[in-house]
N, C-alpha and C positions, 0 to 999 in steps of 0.2 A: 944843777941845772935848772931854776924854779918859773914857772910863769911867773906874768908881772903882779905882783902886790895890791889890789885895790883896799885902802883902809877904812873901815866904817864910817859913811857919810849919812847926814839925816836926809830923809826925805820927807818934804810936803804933799810935794805931787804925786801920786799915783806911776802917772804914766814916766814921769824920769825917774822912777824909783826901777821901773821896769827894763828902763834903757839900759841902766846901769846893770843890771842882772844879766841883761843879753851880754853885756861888753864884756863883763868879768865870765861869763861860760864861753862865749864866744874865742877869747883871747887862752884860755885855760884848752880848749880843744885845740885852737890850732898849733899852739905849743907844744901838747901832746904828739899830734899828728907829724909836725914837721923831723922832732926828736923821735919817732919813729919810723919815719921814710929814711932819716939818715945812718940808723942802725940797719936798718934791713939793707940797704947801700954798701955796709961794710967798716959802717965809721966806729971805733971803739971810745971813741975820744969824748961821747956825750956825757961823761959820769951820770951821777944818780938827777934822774928826771922826777919833776912833779907838779902837778896844778892841783890847784883846789877848787869845789863847788862856791857858786856866792851862795848868801842867806840874806836871809830877812829877818830882823828883830822886832820885836814892838814892846816897849814899856809903860807901867802903868802903876799909880801907887794910890788908887781910888777904886772902891769896891762899885761906884758907879756905874753903869755902863748902857746899853744900846734897849730898848726897845725890849721887853722881855717876850714879846713873841717872835722875834726871831730866833732860825732856827741856826743860824753860823754868821759868822761874819764879825766876832768879837770873842775878845779871851774871857777865860774865866773870873779871873778879879784881878786886884796886883799882884804886881810881880811884873818878870822878865819871860818873854815867850820867844822861841827862835825853831827857824827851819833851813834845811839847805836845800836849792832849787838847783834843778835840773829841765835839759831840753827846754827852751822858752821855743826855738821855732814851733814845739808841737804844745804849749800850755800856758801861750801867753796871753791868749782871750781869760783863760783860766784865772794865771795869775791876777792880770790887770783888775779882775773882781773881786778877786780876795782882798788884793792893795786896796782897790778902792772904798769897800765895806771898813775893813779897820780904820780909815783914816777917817770915814764920816761917822761911824758909830763911836769913838772913841775921841775923836779931835786930836792924836797925837801924830807925831810924825813916825816914818818906816825908815829903820837902819839898813843898808844895805853894804856887804861891802866881803872881801874873799875870807872863807867861814876855812878851818884847819881840815876838813875833812875831804883827801886825796879823791880825786877823779880817776878811777882804775882806768889803765892804759885801753882795756876791751870796749870799755863804756863810750871810748873818745874812737874806735874802729870809724875811716868813712864807712859808707853804706856798699856791702859787697866786697869789703877787705878781706881777703882770708891771710893771715899771716903765718900761718903754718904751713902752707903750700909755699910761701917764700923763704924759710929759715929752717936749717939743720934743727937737729936734733939740738946740739950743745947750743946754738943760740939761742934757742928756744927757752932752755932751761938757763940762759945767762939771766933775758927778759924780767927773772924775780929779782936780781942785784939791784937792776937799772930802775924799773917801773913800779909803780902803786898795780896791784893784781885786787881783784873783789875782796873785800873782807867780809864774810857772811854776818861777824858781830855787829857790823855798822847798820844791817838791813832785817832785822827782824822785824814780828809783828807785834811788840807789846805795845807800843803804843795802841795799837786798836785794838788790842787783847784787853785793853786795861788792866796790865801788867809790870808797865812800862815806870822805876821808881827814880827820877834824875838824880843822878847824886849832889851831894850838898853842892852851892854853889853854882852849879849848870841850870841853865835855863831852861824851861818850862814845853814842850814840844806845842808848836802854832798849827802843825800839819798830822796826817796821820800815817804818813811815811815819807821818811828821808831819802835826799836825794839818791844814792843810790840800790834802795831798796826799790824804788822808781825805776832807775835805770836798767836793772836787774828784772823786773818783770816787762820792760818795754822790750829787751830782747828776746825773753820767751816769747811772746807774743807775736813775732817776726818767727819763732821757731816753731811754734805751734800750727799760728796761723796763715802763714804764708803769705801775708801783708803787712807793711808798714804800721806803722803805733799811726803816724799823721792822717789815715785815711781811718781810724774809727769813729763811730757817730757817737750821739748822746743817750742814743737808744739803741739796746741792746737785746735780739730775742735769739734764748738758744733754745737748738732742737736736739732730739737724740735720733732723726731719721732724715736719711738722705733725701726721702721724696718732699721734704719741706724745702731742702735747697734745690732741687731741682724747678719746685716752682715754681720759689725767689731769683732763681737767675732767670727763668723765663718772663717772670712780670718785670726784672730789673732792666733785661736787653729789652724788652717793648717797649719801657716808659723810654730808654733813650734812643727809641727809632721817632718819638715824639716830639714834637715842639717843647719848647718851656711851657708848662703849667702850673695854676695856682700849686701842686704841690711840693714846688721847690726844689725838688731834686735836680741838680748839675750834670753828675757823674755816676754810673755804677764799677765797682770796683772788684774784681774777683781774683784769688790767691794768683801769686805771681807780680802782684799791681799792676795788672792788666784795666788799666783807663779806660770805660768805654766815655766818651761827654755827651753829655744832651745834641740834638741833633742839629741846635740851632743857637747855641751856646758851649764854651772852651769850659774847661775844670775851673774853679776859681777858689781864692784862699775859704780853708773849712777842714775843722776837725773837730777832734773831741774837746770841747772847751777853748779851743782855739786857731789852730794847726795852722802848717804854712798851706803851700799850694797842692792840690788833690796829687798824689806822685810824688812829693819831695820827701824825703827822710833821711835825717843828721844830715842836714845842711846840706844833700848834694841834688842837683836836679837829676830825674829819671825820664825815660821817654815818656809819651803819653800812654804809647802800645808796648806794653813788654811783651817777650815770650810766652808763648805756655808753658808752665811749671814741666819737667820731665814725669812727674808722681804729682799728685794731693798730699799736701801736710795732714798731721794728726788731725786736727779739729780746724778743716778751712773754714775761712769767714768771706763775708762777702757784705761789700756795704752800698746803700745808696746815700749818696752823699748829699746834703743841704750847706749850702754855703755859710751858713751858721752853726754847721756842728750836730744840730737838732734831726738829722737824717737817722738810718736805721743801719744797725751792724747786726747780719746772722749768723750763727756760729753753728755746725755740726760739732757738739762736741763728743757725739761718739756714745758709748752705752757703759753707764758705772757710776756712781759717788764720787769716786777717785778721778775719774775725767771731769767730775763738775767741779768740785773743788779747787784741781787745777787749773783750769781757765780762769775761774771767776778770783783766784789770788793774784790773777794778772790783770786781768780785766780792770779789776778794782783801783787800780794806780791811776785810769784814765778819768776817774771821779763821773761816773756815766748818773742822768739824772735818773735810770731808771733800766733795771734788767726783768726781762720776762720768760720763762719757760712757755716752750710752746711743744707739746709732745703727746705721746699715746699713753698709754694707762692700763691698768686692769680694774674690771670695774669689780666692786666687790659684793652689789646689791642686786638683788634679784630682779628689783625692779628696772635696771638700767637695761639699755639697749646698746648694741653697739652704734658709735657713731653721734652719743651722748655727749655733752661738755660735762668736767668736772670743774668747779672754780672754788681753788681750795681755801679756805679761809682758818686751818691749821694743819698741824705737821706732825706726826710720828715720825719721831730720826731713828728708823735702825742701819745710819748708812756705815757709822763707827768712821770715819775721818775727820768731825769734825770735833770729836767726845773733848780733846784737850784743849781747845781752843776755844772753845764757847761748850759748857758740860750741860748734860742732857736736862738740868734744871732748869736750865735758860727758857721762858719761852718765846716763840718764834711767833708774833701775831700778825693777822691779816694786815694788810695797811689798805684805809676805806680809801684813798686817793685813787688806788690801784683796781681797786677791787669794784669801786663804782665805773670807771672807766670799760673794763673787759665785761660787764655784767650789758651796759650801753653797748659794745663793739657787738655781741652777740647779737643783742635785739636789733641794732643796726641791719649787719650784713643778713640773719635770716628772714628778717621783718617780723620777727614773734613779737608779744611782749605780754606782760601781765602774767597770767594762767596757764597761757598757752606756752610761754618762757620755759616755763618749769617741766612744761612735758619732754624740754632734751636738754636744760641741763640741771644741776644740783649743785648747790655748796654744801662743802661738807671737809671733813678733816682728810689728807691722803697720806699716805704712810709710806717712807721711801726705805727700800731695804740694802743691803749689799751680795744680796743672795738671789742671782739671779734665777734659780732653781728652786726658791722657795716651797713652789706647790709641790714638790715633792718630800717637803717635812712632814713630820707625822700633823694631821691636821689641827689636834687639840692645842698645840701651840701658837702658831703663828693666825690662825683663825681666830681661837678665842681673845687673843691679843688687840687685832682688831678690832673684831669684836666691841670690845671694851673701850676702845676708843674713837667708836663712832665713825672708823674709815667706811669714805665709802668708794675708796681709788687707792691702788698702790702703782710704783715706779721702782726708778733706781736712782733718780736724779732731782727730783723738785725740791725735796725739805733740804738737801745741800745745797742747792741754790738760795733758796730763801734764806737759810740759817749764816750763810756767806754775805747776803745782802745784809741781812741784821748786825752780823760783827762788821762789817767793812762799810756802814752807813750807808748803802745803796738801795734804795725803793726799790723790793720787789714783788711780783706775780708769779701766778701756777695758773695758765686752762690747758686742761688735759682732755685729751679725746679717747673715748676706751672703745678700746681694741678687742678684747676678749673678755671673756668670763670666767676664769680656769676654775672657782668656787661652784660653777653652775653648769658645770658640762661645754660650755663656749670656750674652746683654746684657738690658736692661732693656726690653721694651716697654712702653707703656702702659698697656693691659689687663693686661697679665700683673704689672705691678707694682704696678697698685692693688689687686689681689688679694691677692697675699703680702702688702704692708704690713696689709691691713687683718687678714689669718690671723696675723703673725707679730707685729702689736705689742701687744697683748691680755698674750699671755705673756712677754715682753721686758719691759715695765715693771713688771709685776706681780712680777718677779724681780729686778728695781733698786729695788724698793720694798722686798720682803725682804731685801736685800743692808744694806737702810739700816738696817732692825728689827734685823739682827743684830750689826752695827758699832755701834747706841746702845747695843746692852746689853751687847756687850761695856766700853765705857766708854772716854772719853777718855785716858785715863793709858795706854791699848794705842795706840789709833790716832794721837795725836801724841809719838813715837817719837822719837829721836837720828837715826834716819835721815836726817833731812832738814836736820837744824842744821850750820852750820860750826865753824870753828875758834874765831873770838871771837864768839859769836853774842848778839843780843838775848834779854833777858831776856823781853820778852812775848813770850805765845805766835800 
């Protein structure tokens, strides 16, 4: 029993192409959900059930292309390029922009139709559905015979890693991620962050301390109690999809490059105020939502490079405009003081979690647009400039390690390496986040605050640390939010530059 098949059709109008994508996807998901409902109700006569993702394809026979100053929106050369698509309710605006650019830059039509890539039934579940609670073990096992399940072979990161080699006759990739890979990450994001993908915004702040989240929540709730202003924020969302609308405006359409209504996920309406979750998720996310999706998402990733890689692996599918690490670090220079800022312009990677995907010989450069915005934000918030600004902020190399107790190693080892690298600060997450930004073509930056100096006898003690955090977090967070304002004002064309693009890059941003 297959979902309706839509034969490939050419579209000169990007909006019409997107409408067909929605039609194919919605029909496929409705087909899977209907069959699943029947199976849960005890119907054993549904037979083999399948629905496939929509695809979009472009074909060109010339090397002539768009303005070479563009970073995306064009294919690399002659050939056929294709990708599968998912969740147009979340990515509608993003897809519309990619379609528009391809048509405008190449003067060619888009082909849209039903692909041969099955939609795993798990990725079609209605929000909040828990099939395992409604079926016994025998019927759960038999689902494998009737429905397509997730296939890891169709969702690896070969395209992003530059290792993907299409088979003879296959089209070249049009996007970094296939539809199954995107769906997988959307489900992981809900699991790890406790919020629906539709709430995520295009600017993401990562932190490794709950103090920052507490302050972000305070600011978010405070903004929602005030009349709508020039900041453009219309809602504040907390884990459990608890939506706090602006006092004088209801939530409106907005999300990452796209979305549907604030609070909507997987095509299902949710109440504006969901109940408080019994416990926080592993990496809770909070969202200051703007109608156009250019608000701020903040995630407490916890401690360690493994967490940093895990969350950025999944946030990357949302194609954010930038992500920035705000956290604390160990200052490595005697002249640094507690509370000083470190603006990373290079990274030493001793995190060991990305060595296979991004070899250590690959440089992870600083991005000028992010650097300028962060430095300007520090100046704006502290009201310091020029030589006085240097008193509280140093620009230099940040080393990230996977050894939380690196201080206990024989000092001739790490101390010598850090000195040779000219590192001025050390943490456990920043290099991982920057490296994954480089890998996934997401603009990245790092602004850390010195919280201890273990090489110089200033180590964290509980009481001192708590006082320090409370005193430093407010200013640091305001600097991060100010940097986002500056990046938003500068526009996406400057942010998504050619620096992060490879020789033969995919067309989608």
